[in-house]
N, C-alpha and C positions, 0 to 999 in steps of 0.2 A: 503494500501500499504508500502510494506518494505521499508525501506529508507537504501540504500547499502552504506557503509562505505567508505571511501578515499581507503582504502588495496583495498577491492572487483572491484572499480571502477578500479585502476591503475592495474590490473590483463587484462582487456577487455579494455584498451586504444592502439591503434594501435603503434606499436613498430617495429624497424628494426635491424637488426643484418648482420654484412658481416661475411662470410666464405671461405674457400677455401677445395676443397675435392678432393682427390685422387679416380680416378677409375679404381678398377682393369681391366686388359685385360678381364677378365673372367665374369665383369658385363656391357662391350660393349652393349651387345644386350638389356640389362634390361631400360623399362622406369624410372630410378630412380628420375629424372627433376619432370618428368611427374606425379609421384607417390608423391612428396613433396606437390605438388599442388592438386590434388584429393583426396589424404586421410589426409594432414593436415591442409586442408583450406587456404593455404598461398599463397602469391604471389610470383613468385622469379623473379629476374631479373640477367640476366646472362652477369658480365660485362667482363668477357674472358673466355676460355674455349681452349682447347688443345686434340683432341682426334682423335687419327691417323684412316684413312679408313680403313686402312690393320687390325688392332685389333693385332696387334704383341706387341705394348707397353702399360704401364699405361697412363692415360688421367687424366685430371684436370678440374676442373671449379671453377671459382670465382664468387662467388653467393652473392644477397645482398635478404636477406629474408625479407619478413611485411607481418605483422600478430599481433596479441594478443601474448603476452606474454606465455600462455598456450601452442597457435599452434607453436609458434616456438621452445618452448622446445619439443612437439611433434615430429617435425620436426627434429631435432637435435636428437631425441633420435632412430629414425626412421634411420637414416644413421649411428647411433652406431651399431644398429642391422644388419645393412648389414655390417659391421666390416669396414666401412671407414675410412681413416684416415682423420682427419680434422684437419687444422692447421690456424691460424691467424685469428681466431672466435674474432669477437668483443662483446662486453655485452650490449646489449638491450638499458643500462642505458648510454653507450657511443656513440648508433646511437639512441636510441628512439627519438620520433619525441614531 
């Protein structure tokens, strides 16, 4: 049995981060939050949101992401690939468990 180092164990320890994302009107019909959970394996807590029903304006989400550091990193990469504006992001070290 291999013994994992503290560094390796730290990457698999649950943590959380909080961020706000802007959802452009062109992505209102896309399951952005659903894909965060299914593709990245994280839990998402929506703390606040504003998304108009008519789809004429951009919307935003205030999210709390729960998972391991690699999972949260993958989630942020996914959001960046969608070219979403991210602001107010805390670090896992600030919000970690």
